[in-house]
N, C-alpha and C positions, 0 to 999 in steps of 0.2 A: 766399037766393033758394031756392024749393022745388024738390026733386029730382024730377025726372019721369022715367021709364023710356021711352027710344025704342027698342023691338026692332027696327029697321027694316032687313028684309031679312036678319036674324041668325039664324044657324042655329045648333042645339044642337052641332053638330059643331064650328063655329069656337069657342063657347064653352069646349067640354070641352078643345080643343087648346090654347088660350090658357092654361088653368088647368092644365095637365100639371105635375108637377114634376120637377125633376132628381136624377138619383141621386146620394148622395155617395160618394165615393172613398176607400177604406180606404189609409192609407199605409203603408210597410214601417217594422220596427220599427228603434230605436235607442236608444242609449245613456239610462240613465235620469238625471233629474235632480231637484234638490230639490222644484221645482214645474215643473207644465208651462205654458210661455209661452201668451199668449192667441194667438188665430189670426182670422184676416179671413173675410169673407163671400166665397164662390165667387160669387154674382150668382144672377140667375133665368135664366128661358130665353131663347136670342137668337132663336130660330125667328122667320121671317118668318110672320105670321100672316094678313096681308090688305095691300090698297093702301095702307091707313092703320093704324097700330099705334104703340104707344109704342115709345120707343127703349130699347135694350137695358139701359142704365144706370139706368133707372126714375126719373129725375128729372122726369117731366112733360113731356120733350120728344118729341113727336109727330113719325115719320116719314111722307112721302108719296111715294107711286112712281108714275109716269106713264109715258105713251109719248109720242110727239113731236108726236101729233096735236092736241094741246090749247093753245089760243092764248096762255093765261097760266096762272100758279097761282092757285087760290082765295085770296081774300082773308078767308074766313070759313071756320071751322071749326066746324060742328055736331056737339055732343056731347051726347048725352041731351037735354035740355029746353034746354041754353044753347046759345047761338051765341057763339063766340071769335073775336075777330079775329087774323088770324096773318099773320107774312110770315115768308119761307122763306128759308134758305140752302142752298148745296150740301152733301152729303154726302161727295162725293168718288167715289160711284158713280153711274155712267150713269142719268141719269132719276130720280133720287132726291134729294130735297131733305128737310130737317128744320127744324121750327121753331126761330127763333132765339133759343128760351128755353123754359124751361118754361111750359107754360100753368095756369090756375089754375081749377080746379072749386070748388063750394062743398061738394061731398060726395064722401067715397070710395066708388068702385065699379068696375066692370067696364062701360063704355058705349058703346052703340052708336053710330058715328059718320059722317058723311060729308060730302062738301065739292062744291060745284058748278064743275068745270072747263069754261070755254068752250072750243068747238072752234074749230079754226084755219079749217077748209074750211066751216064752216056759222056764219055771225054771228049772233048772238042765241040761239044752242043752246049747250047744255052736255050734259056727261055728269057723273052720279054716280058719285063714288066712295066705295065703302063699306069699313069695317073696325072695328076695335074698338079702344078708347082705355081701358089699363088704368092707370085713375087709383085705386091701392091703396097703402097701406102696403108697404115693401118689408121684408121681414123681414131683419134682420141680426143675426148670431151674434156681440156683440160681444166676450164672453171665454168661453173655456170652460178648465177645467183639473181635474184630480184631487188628491185630498188626500193622496194619496202618489205616490212617483216609482216603488215598485217593490212587486209584491205578495210575501207570503210565506204559510207554512203556518197563521201565526195572523191573517193578514190577507188574505184571498180577496174581501172585500167594499171595495170601493174608493167613495167619492163621487165623482161627477161634478158639478161646480157651474159656473156663469155666469150669463152676461146675455144675452137675446134681447129686443132692441127693433126697432121698425118705423121705417124712414125716411119723412118727408113726402114726396110727389112733386113738390112744388111748392118747398117751403123748403129739403129737404135736410136736416132738422130731425130729431135721433131722439126717439121717444116711446114710450110704453107699447104694448105688441104684446098682440094678443089670438089665443093659438094655444098651440103645445107646443113644448117641447123634445124632440125626440126624439134619443135615446142610443143609439148602434150600437156594439157592441163585437164582435172577434173574440180568443179566446185561442189562444194557441198550440196547444194541445191539441185544438183543435176544428176542424171542416171548414166548419161555416155559422156567419155571425156571429148573434149575438142583438140584438134592440132592445128599447126599452120607451121609454113617454112620459112626461114630466115636466112637470106644469103649472106654468104661469108666476106668478109672484107680481105683486100690482099694479105693481111697478117694472121687471118683467120679467126678476128672479134666478129661478133653478132649483137645485136639488139634488135628485140621485137617486143612490140606491144600488145598485150593478150587485156581480154575483158573477163573479170571474174566474177560470180556470184557469192559473196560472202567467203569463209575459207575456202582453202584449194589446196591441193597437191599438183607437183609441178616437176615434171622431168624433160629433160633435152637429150636428142639423141643425133649422134652424128649420121649424115644420110649423104650417101654420096650421089644420087640422084639419079637420072637415068642416062647421063653422057657416056657413052662405052669408052670414049678416050678418057676419061677421067684417071683411069688407074688407081682407084682405090678400090677397098673390097671389104665386106663385113660391114659390121654397125658398132657403135660405141654410146651407151647410154648412162646417164646419169640422173637421180633422182634428188631434188633438192630438200634436204632435212635441217631444222625441221619445216612442215610445211607453212604455206601462209594462211596466218591466223584472219579473225574476224574480229572487228572491233563495231560492238551495238554501241546505239545512240538512242536517247531518251527526248521526243522532240516538244518543243514549249512555244507556243504561238501568244504573244502579246498584243492586245487589241485595245482599242480607245477611238471614241469618237471627238470630232471636232468640236461639237456643242451638244449639251444636254441640260436642259429641254430646249427644243426648238418648235417652232409652229409648225402644224400640219401644213403639209408640201414641201416643208424646207428640203434642200439637199445638203446632207452630212457627209464628212469624209471620215472614212473607217480606216485607221493605218496602225502601223505597228511593227515589229519585228518577230521573226520566226528562227530558233537556234535549235540545237540538238548538241546534246552534252553525254561525252564519252562516258560510259557506265564501269569505268575502271579509274582508280586513282591515277593522276590527278583532276579528272572528272574535267578534263578541259572543254570549254564550251566553243562551239563552232557556228559559224551563220548557216542557216539554211537556205541555201542562193539556189535561184533557178527552180523553185517549185511552184506549183499550182497550188492555191489553196481555195477551197469552196466556200461560199460567203452565202447564206440566206439570212431573212429577216422574217420573223412570225409577229404578226400583230392581231392574234386570236382568231383569224380565219381559219377554214378549213385546210389552206394550204398556205404554204409560204409566200407572203406579197412580193419578196422580191429574191430570186435566185441569180448569183453571177458569179464571177472568178475574178482573181488578183493573183497577179505572179512576183515573187520575191526578186529582190536585186541581189547585188554580188553581197551585199551586207547582209541579208535576209529580212531587209525591210520592205514594205509593199503598203499600196495605198489604193483606194476605191473608193467613189463617189455615189451616194445610194439616196433616192428621194423617200423620205419616210412620211407619210398619212395618218399613222395612227401609232400610240405608244405601244412597245414590243421589245423584242430582244434580237440582237444577231446573234449566229451562230458559225463558227470558222471551224475548219477542219482539213487536214492533209492526210493524203490515202498513205496507206501503209506501202512501205519499200522494203519487201522480203529479199535479203533476211536482215535487214540492218535497222530498219524503223519501223515501229508500229503507229499507228491511227493517233492523231492528236486532235482535240477539241479546246474550242475556248467558246466563251458567252459574254457578252457585253450588252448589258440593259440600256434602251433608248427611251428616255422620256421626251414626250411630243405634246405639246400644247395643244388641246382640242377647242374650236371654238363653239361657244353658247350663246345664248341669249337671255334677258332677263324681262320677263313680261309681270305684267299687274302691277307695276311700281306705283306704290300710292304713300303719300306722306302727311300727316296731321302735325299741327303746331298747336300746343294745348295752352289754356289761359296761364296754365305753372310754369311756362317757359318750356316745355316739354316736346321735344320733336320725335313722334314714332313713324317710322317706315315699314312697310312690308314690300314682299314680290316674290318673285318666283326664277329660280335658275334652270335653265332649262338645256340639253344638251343638242347639238343640231346635226349628231352625224353618230350613225349606228357603231355599236361597240366602244361607244366612249366609256371614261371611268365613272363610277357613282360620284354623286354631287355631294353627298353627306359630308360636312365639316368644311366645305370650301368659305373661305372666309369673304364677306362681302361688306364694303365699307358706307358709312353714311356720310356725304361729304356738302360742305355749305360754303355759298358766295354770295357777299354783300349784293354783287350787281349780276350775278349769272353769268358772269365771262370770265372773270379774274379771280385770283386770290382763293382759288378751292381749297379747303382744309379738310381733313377727317377729321368728325366730331365723333365718330363712334364706329364699333366694327361688331358685327354679327354673325353667326356661323350658320349657313343653310343644313338643312335637315335632311333626310335620306332621299325625300320627294322634291327638294330643291328649294322648298320654301323659305322663307326667313323672315325675321320681325327686328327691327333695330332700335333702339331709344337713345336717345340724347337729352341730357338735362341743360338747362339755363340757355337757353336757345335764344336768338332774336328773329326777328323777322328776315327774310330772305330767298336765296333760291338752294334746291336741297336735291340732289342726285345719290343714287346708287350706283357705286362703282366695285366691280371684281378685277382687283388687281391679278396679273397674270400669275399662275402658280406652275408648279412642276407639271400639272397634267390641264389645265386649261388656260385659255388665252384672256388677256385684258377685254373688257367689257364694261360700259357706261351707259345710264339711262338718258333719257331726254331730263333736263332739269324742270323742277316744277316750283312755282314759287308760293310760299306761305307766308303771311304775313296777320300781325294783330296790332292794334293801336295801344301804345305805350300808356301808362297809367302813372300816377304818383300820389301820395300825401304830404301834405306842406302844413306849414304853423301849427302842429300840434302843441295844445296848451291844456294844463291840467292845474285845477285851481280848487280848493286852496292848499298851499303847502308850507308846511306840515298840516296835519289835519289830525283831527279826533277822529277815534275809532267810533264806527257807526255814523260818522257825519257823510254828507254827500258830496261828491266831487261833481265837478264841472268838467268835462272833455269837449274840448273844441278844437276841429281843423278844416283842411279844405281838400275836397280830392279832385283832382286835374288830370286830363288827358290831353295827349299831344297830336294834334291834327296837322294842320300848318304850323302852329307854335302850341305853347302850354296855354289850355283854356279850361275854364271850370266846368265839371262834370256833373252835372245834376241827374237827380232820379235815379240814384245807385244806393244801395244799402251798404253800409261798414260794419264791422263788425268789432267790438271793443274786446280784448284780451289781456288777462292779468297774470302774471307768474310768481307766485308767493318765494319770500326771501329762502334761500335753502331748498328750493325745489328747481326742478328743469321742464316742469310742463307747463305748457299755455294753456288756460282754460278761459272759454267763452263766459264773458260777463252780460253784455248786452249789446243790442244792435242800434246803429242808428241811421237816417236816410238822407241824401244830399239835396240841398235845395238848389234852384236854379244857378246859385253862383257857385255851388260846389260845396257851401259850408254844410257842415254837420255839427249835433249839439248831442251828447250822451250824460247822464247823470248817474253814475253809478254808485253804491256806498264803499265806503273804506273802512275793512276790515282787518287788516294786518298790513306790514310793511310789506313792499314789492315794486314790481316793474309793471308799466302799463303801454301797450301800443296798439295802432289800429290796423286791422287787415280788410282788404279789399280783395275779393276773389274772383274779378274779373267776370267777364261773361263770353259770350261766343265771337265777340271782335275784339276784345280787349284782354291785354294781360293783366294777371293779378298783380298787387304791391303791398307792400307793407311799410309802414310810417317809422319813425325815430321812435326809440323806447325812452321813456320817462320814469325815475326811481321816485316813490311818494313814500315818505316818513309817516307811521301812522302811531299816536301816542296816547 
């Protein structure tokens, strides 16, 4: 049957009122689930639109409202260009009836309708009752769900999908629906909800990505859109329950430098990995990808010496190169990402070896073979660490070029001064050496030569042996020094020493002078058993020496 529009006494206001959509309600949040279950439609408007209108359940059932003045109920209903025989049953509301089943029309649409009702007091006369019959597909949100039960810092985009169909007003069967799925959501950090429209595929399915901020409440509304030829009316909404939850995370920043200590002015690589950990069991750890890490380096100045940034990769790792001139520490931080993540910080100490100098270096070499060195460490850059406790080595080389050997180590005082002594030293070259520490660089002084002439006592002879107590001994020997060879060393004084048996102390008994041939003679008295030796104390140019020992039996 050809459809013919009959706008009989139909006002624009009536049509607009009939087509008005109802608003969807957003439910309160609840615990997250693995998937969000389907939800059912809320139906369309139930407002009375005129004396004749479609029933609220939108199954093609028509409602008739009369007053008591009519003689009988009409047996025909004129809808658009169609005349439909009808019979009525009470609705339970006074003076209101409805058709005993859905009516059938050959086309969808919102049609003007009227019926003639005979008047009870005026036989042969009738009154016309006008209204609208909404014979359109009823939108039904059949299913709706999200692809996630909870959002987190890495999953703020959530896909809402489902199916929207239209229900035939006569058969009640579902079929493809021409319109939109309107997705509405309210994040926990927002005051006003957001909406977006998702087009429906031919089978009524839709998929729409939305961006949330924390937990959210989501609803889907079937929307006929603005196409007057869509032949759909009303709205149907569902609220996803439970609501979308929020997964909080705790951020951790791991950091290390490529080397520590390094020399002042060196470039180090600061690297590590940033992660966030879910704050619910099983506390899964995720990389903090694509985030900017703020990096600063403080070395004691009034402001950071370096400020820069690093961006994490897909696995949360980052790397940045920084030049450091003084010891200090790196501070790393990430900005808060409300409502998922709070700020996170990390600190890394960087040891830097500062330059220094050694000034006033002096060395003496005593006749007793003791080398004594002194000097002062001095920092050459402001804000350098203290010098107290820095180690300084005294080193020796026979030729001043090769074979440098550490012979003693001293510690600098708070003002940088140091004194070092080494025993049993020979003539040669000496230098002070500050080996690189965690705070200062390597530094070596110019080598200085210190020398003395070696000496020795040979051919020691003590007679007579054994000797009677109180008798005189004759002690002879030769003092030599080494110039180009071992030669006699005259004009020197040697000391005769005695250590009685059972004691450990050497005592001076007498002295003797060497003649031009280096010979000396001494005549001490023998008082008890003991050991004798000859000592030469040296002078400003010669090393000291001591002879061999000789035991004398006194009886």
